[in-house]
C-alpha positions, -999 to +999 in steps of 0.1 A: -579+125+151-550+117+174-560+080+174-558+079+136-523+095+136-511+071+163-524+041+144-508+053+111-475+060+128-475+025+144-483+009+111-457+030+093-430+022+118-438-015+122-455-026+091-485-039+111-515-023+127-516-014+164-542-041+170-519-068+155-490-055+175-510-057+207-522-092+199-487-103+191-474-089+224-501-107+243-494-139+225-457-136+234-467-131+270-490-161+268-462-183+254-439-173+282-465-182+307-473-216+290-436-224+290-427-213+325-458-221+346-484-248+351-513-223+348-544-234+331-550-219+296-579-199+311-555-182+335-528-177+309-553-160+286-564-137+314-529-128+325-519-122+289-547-097+285-572-115+264-609-110+271-617-147+269-600-181+265-617-186+232-603-155+217-568-164+230-571-199+216-583-185+182-553-161+179-528-186+192-539-213+167-539-188+139-503-177+147-487-210+159-509-237+142-512-255+175-535-252+205-521-235+236-526-267+258-508-288+232-479-263+231-477-264+269-476-302+269-450-303+241-428-277+258-431-294+292-422-328+277-391-313+261-379-297+292-382-328+313-359-348+291 
C-alpha cells in the first residue's frame, strides 16, 4: 500500500511516474558521463544504473533520437574546436 501512495505522490507532484523519473535521472547521469569522459557506452550504462547496455541505448534513443556513441562523438568533436 505504501508503494502505491508513493508512486501516486510522485506522479502527482511531477506529472510523470516514478519509473520515468528514475529513467530520466539515469539518462541525465549517462549524458554527463558521455560528455565528460571517454568511457565506453557499456561502462556508462553501468555507472548510470541501467541493467544492460541494450536497455540504456533503447531509452537513450527514445529520448534523444541519437545513439549514445554518436552523441559522445558529436560532443567530443564540438569540444575540440
